[in-house]
MOPAC internal coordinates of N, CA, C and O (Angstrom, degrees):
PM7 1SCF
backbone

  N    0.0000 0     0.00 0     0.00 0    0    0    0
  C    1.4408 1     0.00 0     0.00 0    1    0    0
  C    1.4655 1   111.13 1     0.00 0    2    1    0
  O    1.2310 1   119.92 1   -44.64 1    3    2    1
  N    1.3536 1   117.76 1   135.36 1    3    2    1
  C    1.4381 1   125.45 1   176.12 1    5    3    2
  C    1.4642 1   110.91 1   -88.60 1    6    5    3
  O    1.2310 1   121.44 1   -51.95 1    7    6    5
  N    1.1861 1   114.85 1   128.05 1    7    6    5
  C    1.5635 1   122.91 1   173.37 1    9    7    6
  C    1.5496 1   107.88 1  -102.01 1   10    9    7
  O    1.2310 1   121.89 1   -51.98 1   11   10    9
  N    1.2873 1   113.98 1   128.02 1   11   10    9
  C    1.5259 1   121.89 1   178.29 1   13   11   10
  C    1.6307 1   103.29 1  -106.74 1   14   13   11
  O    1.2310 1   123.22 1   -38.31 1   15   14   13
  N    1.3598 1   111.42 1   141.69 1   15   14   13
  C    1.4462 1   110.96 1   166.75 1   17   15   14
  C    1.6157 1   109.77 1  -115.05 1   18   17   15
  O    1.2310 1   123.64 1   -53.12 1   19   18   17
  N    1.2924 1   110.61 1   126.88 1   19   18   17
  C    1.4757 1   123.59 1  -176.22 1   21   19   18
  C    1.4311 1   104.97 1  -116.50 1   22   21   19
  O    1.2310 1   121.71 1   -29.17 1   23   22   21
  N    1.3353 1   114.33 1   150.83 1   23   22   21
  C    1.5551 1   122.29 1   175.13 1   25   23   22
  C    1.5694 1   109.63 1  -119.15 1   26   25   23
  O    1.2310 1   124.16 1   -41.94 1   27   26   25
  N    1.1787 1   109.63 1   138.06 1   27   26   25
  C    1.5083 1   117.17 1   173.09 1   29   27   26
  C    1.5320 1   107.67 1   -92.55 1   30   29   27
  O    1.2310 1   122.04 1   -50.23 1   31   30   29
  N    1.4252 1   113.69 1   129.77 1   31   30   29
  C    1.4242 1   112.44 1  -176.55 1   33   31   30
  C    1.5813 1   103.10 1  -114.43 1   34   33   31
  O    1.2310 1   121.67 1   -43.86 1   35   34   33
  N    1.3665 1   114.42 1   136.14 1   35   34   33
  C    1.3832 1   124.30 1  -175.27 1   37   35   34
  C    1.5175 1   112.13 1  -130.09 1   38   37   35
  O    1.2310 1   120.83 1   -75.00 1   39   38   37
  N    1.3914 1   116.02 1   105.00 1   39   38   37
  C    1.4996 1   113.59 1  -174.96 1   41   39   38
  C    1.5283 1   117.89 1    49.89 1   42   41   39
  O    1.2310 1   121.96 1  -135.95 1   43   42   41
  N    1.3513 1   113.85 1    44.05 1   43   42   41
  C    1.4217 1   127.98 1   177.89 1   45   43   42
  C    1.5178 1   116.98 1    69.52 1   46   45   43
  O    1.2310 1   122.13 1  -154.49 1   47   46   45
  N    1.2823 1   113.52 1    25.51 1   47   46   45
  C    1.4697 1   118.32 1   175.16 1   49   47   46
  C    1.5271 1   107.34 1  -136.54 1   50   49   47
  O    1.2310 1   123.23 1   -37.37 1   51   50   49
  N    1.3261 1   111.41 1   142.63 1   51   50   49
  C    1.4302 1   123.78 1   175.62 1   53   51   50
  C    1.4508 1   107.81 1   -73.78 1   54   53   51
  O    1.2310 1   117.40 1   -52.30 1   55   54   53
  N    1.3355 1   122.55 1   127.70 1   55   54   53
  C    1.4973 1   123.26 1   171.13 1   57   55   54
  C    1.5093 1   116.53 1  -101.68 1   58   57   55
  O    1.2310 1   119.17 1   159.18 1   59   58   57
  N    1.2797 1   119.20 1   -20.82 1   59   58   57
  C    1.4521 1   126.96 1   179.30 1   61   59   58
  C    1.4430 1   119.55 1   176.87 1   62   61   59
  O    1.2310 1   121.15 1     5.55 1   63   62   61
  N    1.2896 1   115.41 1  -174.45 1   63   62   61
  C    1.5018 1   116.72 1  -176.17 1   65   63   62
  C    1.6417 1   105.60 1  -133.02 1   66   65   63
  O    1.2310 1   124.26 1   -33.03 1   67   66   65
  N    1.3164 1   109.44 1   146.97 1   67   66   65
  C    1.3347 1   117.41 1  -177.49 1   69   67   66
  C    1.6033 1   111.18 1  -114.44 1   70   69   67
  O    1.2310 1   120.29 1   -61.11 1   71   70   69
  N    1.2607 1   117.06 1   118.89 1   71   70   69
  C    1.4524 1   127.08 1   176.23 1   73   71   70
  C    1.4346 1   105.82 1   -89.61 1   74   73   71
  O    1.2310 1   118.38 1   -69.93 1   75   74   73
  N    1.5626 1   120.69 1   110.07 1   75   74   73
  C    1.3727 1   118.44 1  -179.07 1   77   75   74
  C    1.5023 1   103.87 1  -154.56 1   78   77   75
  O    1.2310 1   124.20 1   -20.44 1   79   78   77
  N    1.3342 1   109.55 1   159.56 1   79   78   77
  C    1.6014 1   118.64 1   174.69 1   81   79   78
  C    1.4928 1   106.51 1  -125.78 1   82   81   79
  O    1.2310 1   125.33 1   -46.93 1   83   82   81
  N    1.3680 1   107.37 1   133.07 1   83   82   81
  C    1.5256 1   117.94 1   174.96 1   85   83   82
  C    1.5625 1   102.12 1   -89.10 1   86   85   83
  O    1.2310 1   117.39 1   -70.63 1   87   86   85
  N    1.3193 1   122.57 1   109.37 1   87   86   85
  C    1.4555 1   127.54 1  -178.48 1   89   87   86
  C    1.5873 1   102.15 1  -103.55 1   90   89   87
  O    1.2310 1   118.87 1   -90.67 1   91   90   89
  N    1.2828 1   119.76 1    89.33 1   91   90   89
  C    1.4669 1   119.21 1  -178.34 1   93   91   90
  C    1.4568 1   112.17 1   -69.85 1   94   93   91
  O    1.2310 1   121.87 1   144.46 1   95   94   93
  N    1.3378 1   114.02 1   -35.54 1   95   94   93
  C    1.5288 1   120.56 1   176.62 1   97   95   94
  C    1.5620 1   111.64 1   -47.23 1   98   97   95
  O    1.2310 1   122.09 1   126.60 1   99   98   97
  N    1.4379 1   113.61 1   -53.40 1   99   98   97
  C    1.3473 1   126.77 1   178.59 1  101   99   98
  C    1.5025 1   113.86 1   -81.00 1  102  101   99
  O    1.2310 1   119.11 1   167.98 1  103  102  101
  N    1.2219 1   119.30 1   -12.02 1  103  102  101
  C    1.5059 1   122.80 1  -177.49 1  105  103  102
  C    1.5187 1   114.25 1    70.00 1  106  105  103
  O    1.2310 1   117.99 1  -146.36 1  107  106  105
  N    1.3020 1   121.43 1    33.64 1  107  106  105
  C    1.3167 1   127.31 1  -173.88 1  109  107  106
  C    1.4490 1   115.85 1  -134.55 1  110  109  107
  O    1.2310 1   119.92 1   -36.18 1  111  110  109
  N    1.4161 1   117.77 1   143.82 1  111  110  109
  C    1.4093 1   122.53 1   171.37 1  113  111  110
  C    1.6172 1   102.75 1  -104.01 1  114  113  111
  O    1.2310 1   120.09 1   -66.07 1  115  114  113
  N    1.2365 1   117.43 1   113.93 1  115  114  113
  C    1.5681 1   121.73 1  -175.24 1  117  115  114
  C    1.4700 1   102.28 1   -98.43 1  118  117  115
  O    1.2310 1   123.70 1   -56.13 1  119  118  117
  N    1.3089 1   110.52 1   123.87 1  119  118  117
  C    1.5209 1   120.84 1   175.72 1  121  119  118
  C    1.5029 1   106.74 1   -99.54 1  122  121  119
  O    1.2310 1   122.21 1   -64.37 1  123  122  121
  N    1.4262 1   113.37 1   115.63 1  123  122  121
  C    1.4355 1   118.03 1   179.19 1  125  123  122
  C    1.5193 1   110.93 1   -84.25 1  126  125  123
  O    1.2310 1   120.78 1   129.64 1  127  126  125
  N    1.3440 1   116.11 1   -50.36 1  127  126  125
  C    1.4971 1   125.46 1   179.66 1  129  127  126
  C    1.3996 1   114.42 1  -153.43 1  130  129  127
  O    1.2310 1   121.27 1   -22.65 1  131  130  129
  N    1.3365 1   115.17 1   157.35 1  131  130  129
  C    1.4010 1   122.60 1   169.47 1  133  131  130
  C    1.5960 1   103.79 1  -120.12 1  134  133  131
  O    1.2310 1   120.66 1   -60.27 1  135  134  133
  N    1.3594 1   116.34 1   119.73 1  135  134  133
  C    1.3878 1   119.73 1   178.57 1  137  135  134
  C    1.5136 1   110.25 1  -102.66 1  138  137  135
  O    1.2310 1   121.00 1   -57.22 1  139  138  137
  N    1.3529 1   115.69 1   122.78 1  139  138  137
  C    1.3988 1   121.05 1  -177.96 1  141  139  138
  C    1.5015 1   113.21 1   -91.61 1  142  141  139
  O    1.2310 1   119.05 1   -50.30 1  143  142  141
  N    1.3172 1   119.41 1   129.70 1  143  142  141
  C    1.4953 1   123.37 1  -175.04 1  145  143  142
  C    1.3969 1   105.04 1   -77.29 1  146  145  143
  O    1.2310 1   118.01 1   148.40 1  147  146  145
  N    1.3895 1   121.40 1   -31.60 1  147  146  145
  C    1.4931 1   128.06 1   170.48 1  149  147  146
  C    1.5580 1   105.13 1  -140.88 1  150  149  147
  O    1.2310 1   119.41 1   -26.63 1  151  150  149
  N    1.3415 1   118.72 1   153.37 1  151  150  149
  C    1.4117 1   120.99 1  -175.61 1  153  151  150
  C    1.6352 1   107.56 1   -55.39 1  154  153  151
  O    1.2310 1   122.61 1   -48.61 1  155  154  153
  N    1.3044 1   112.60 1   131.39 1  155  154  153
  C    1.4784 1   119.40 1   166.42 1  157  155  154
  C    1.4310 1   119.79 1   -67.53 1  158  157  155
  O    1.2310 1   118.84 1   -43.24 1  159  158  157
  N    1.3136 1   119.82 1   136.76 1  159  158  157
  C    1.4637 1   117.41 1   164.77 1  161  159  158
  C    1.4477 1   109.02 1   -92.40 1  162  161  159
  O    1.2310 1   119.48 1     3.77 1  163  162  161
  N    1.3457 1   118.59 1  -176.23 1  163  162  161
  C    1.5805 1   119.52 1  -170.89 1  165  163  162
  C    1.4980 1   108.16 1   -67.17 1  166  165  163
  O    1.2310 1   118.47 1   144.49 1  167  166  165
  N    1.3292 1   120.52 1   -35.51 1  167  166  165
  C    1.4180 1   120.22 1  -179.23 1  169  167  166
  C    1.5430 1   110.32 1   -65.41 1  170  169  167
  O    1.2310 1   120.12 1   137.21 1  171  170  169
  N    1.2939 1   117.38 1   -42.79 1  171  170  169
  C    1.5065 1   121.56 1  -177.99 1  173  171  170
  C    1.5263 1   106.09 1   -70.15 1  174  173  171
  O    1.2310 1   119.10 1   136.61 1  175  174  173
  N    1.3337 1   119.33 1   -43.39 1  175  174  173
  C    1.4198 1   119.46 1  -179.46 1  177  175  174
  C    1.6381 1   111.06 1   -53.86 1  178  177  175
  O    1.2310 1   123.47 1   134.69 1  179  178  177
  N    1.3508 1   110.94 1   -45.31 1  179  178  177
  C    1.4946 1   118.09 1  -177.29 1  181  179  178
  C    1.5217 1   107.46 1   -65.17 1  182  181  179
  O    1.2310 1   118.53 1   137.36 1  183  182  181
  N    1.2379 1   120.41 1   -42.64 1  183  182  181
  C    1.5189 1   129.10 1  -178.60 1  185  183  182
  C    1.6125 1   108.14 1   -59.99 1  186  185  183
  O    1.2310 1   123.30 1   130.91 1  187  186  185
  N    1.2467 1   111.29 1   -49.09 1  187  186  185
  C    1.5131 1   116.48 1  -179.52 1  189  187  186
  C    1.5706 1   111.29 1   -64.42 1  190  189  187
  O    1.2310 1   122.69 1   133.39 1  191  190  189
  N    1.3994 1   112.45 1   -46.61 1  191  190  189
  C    1.5218 1   113.34 1  -178.90 1  193  191  190
  C    1.5661 1   106.30 1   -63.54 1  194  193  191
  O    1.2310 1   119.58 1   143.38 1  195  194  193
  N    1.2149 1   118.40 1   -36.62 1  195  194  193
  C    1.5138 1   116.76 1   175.40 1  197  195  194
  C    1.4677 1   114.58 1   -59.83 1  198  197  195
  O    1.2310 1   118.92 1   135.24 1  199  198  197
  N    1.3623 1   119.66 1   -44.76 1  199  198  197
  C    1.3515 1   129.21 1   179.50 1  201  199  198
  C    1.5573 1   108.08 1   -56.52 1  202  201  199
  O    1.2310 1   120.72 1   134.97 1  203  202  201
  N    1.3105 1   116.22 1   -45.03 1  203  202  201
  C    1.4967 1   122.61 1  -176.63 1  205  203  202
  C    1.5020 1   107.43 1   -70.51 1  206  205  203
  O    1.2310 1   117.66 1   139.85 1  207  206  205
  N    1.3177 1   122.07 1   -40.15 1  207  206  205
  C    1.4211 1   120.05 1   172.56 1  209  207  206
  C    1.5392 1   114.41 1   -66.82 1  210  209  207
  O    1.2310 1   118.20 1   143.21 1  211  210  209
  N    1.2239 1   121.04 1   -36.79 1  211  210  209
  C    1.4651 1   127.34 1   168.91 1  213  211  210
  C    1.4296 1   115.21 1   -54.00 1  214  213  211
  O    1.2310 1   121.02 1   136.08 1  215  214  213
  N    1.4194 1   115.66 1   -43.92 1  215  214  213
  C    1.4231 1   122.95 1   179.15 1  217  215  214
  C    1.5650 1   108.86 1   -59.31 1  218  217  215
  O    1.2310 1   122.52 1   123.51 1  219  218  217
  N    1.3023 1   112.79 1   -56.49 1  219  218  217
  C    1.5132 1   125.62 1  -173.77 1  221  219  218
  C    1.5522 1   102.41 1   -54.00 1  222  221  219
  O    1.2310 1   119.23 1   133.40 1  223  222  221
  N    1.3155 1   119.07 1   -46.60 1  223  222  221
  C    1.4440 1   121.70 1  -175.43 1  225  223  222
  C    1.5067 1   111.20 1   -64.01 1  226  225  223
  O    1.2310 1   121.70 1   134.91 1  227  226  225
  N    1.3338 1   114.35 1   -45.09 1  227  226  225
  C    1.4856 1   123.43 1   179.76 1  229  227  226
  C    1.5157 1   113.00 1   -61.86 1  230  229  227
  O    1.2310 1   121.63 1   146.94 1  231  230  229
  N    1.4192 1   114.49 1   -33.06 1  231  230  229
  C    1.4839 1   118.95 1   178.81 1  233  231  230
  C    1.4982 1   110.34 1   -87.77 1  234  233  231
  O    1.2310 1   120.54 1  -179.39 1  235  234  233
  N    1.3402 1   116.57 1     0.61 1  235  234  233
  C    1.4601 1   125.33 1  -175.18 1  237  235  234
  C    1.4413 1   114.66 1    53.00 1  238  237  235
  O    1.2310 1   121.80 1  -130.54 1  239  238  237
  N    1.4268 1   114.15 1    49.46 1  239  238  237
  C    1.5333 1   119.34 1  -179.20 1  241  239  238
  C    1.6166 1   102.02 1  -131.65 1  242  241  239
  O    1.2310 1   126.88 1   -19.56 1  243  242  241
  N    1.3661 1   104.36 1   160.44 1  243  242  241
  C    1.4815 1   115.43 1   172.14 1  245  243  242
  C    1.5033 1   107.17 1   -85.50 1  246  245  243
  O    1.2310 1   124.52 1   -31.79 1  247  246  245
  N    1.3952 1   108.92 1   148.21 1  247  246  245
  C    1.6046 1   118.52 1  -175.59 1  249  247  246
  C    1.4833 1   103.59 1   -88.07 1  250  249  247
  O    1.2310 1   118.67 1   -47.35 1  251  250  249
  N    1.3381 1   120.13 1   132.65 1  251  250  249
  C    1.4184 1   121.90 1   162.25 1  253  251  250
  C    1.5906 1   107.27 1  -132.81 1  254  253  251
  O    1.2310 1   123.43 1   -22.50 1  255  254  253
  N    1.3139 1   111.03 1   157.50 1  255  254  253
  C    1.5260 1   118.03 1   177.34 1  257  255  254
  C    1.4540 1   106.83 1  -113.43 1  258  257  255
  O    1.2310 1   120.49 1   -43.97 1  259  258  257
  N    1.3282 1   116.67 1   136.03 1  259  258  257
  C    1.4989 1   119.60 1   172.11 1  261  259  258
  C    1.5324 1   107.59 1   -83.29 1  262  261  259
  O    1.2310 1   120.19 1   -41.17 1  263  262  261
  N    1.2783 1   117.24 1   138.83 1  263  262  261
  C    1.4257 1   122.05 1   177.96 1  265  263  262
  C    1.4664 1   108.62 1  -113.31 1  266  265  263
  O    1.2310 1   115.03 1   -48.44 1  267  266  265
  N    1.2872 1   127.03 1   131.56 1  267  266  265
  C    1.5412 1   123.21 1   179.10 1  269  267  266
  C    1.5501 1   105.66 1  -124.60 1  270  269  267
  O    1.2310 1   120.10 1   180.00 1  271  270  269

């Protein structure tokens, strides 16, 4: 499994990193973890979740979350 690290940019500052795998064969974007550079408030959490959903849509993949 390949893990990609992506960063979310908010008003010129990085807010966290996304560990995810785009599994095209299975048709899914698997989110392993969201690492917060600083604790997210409700607004930032919603914005990050929206960005993740937009990424999955852009990649034309279904979104799944890995639970450990």
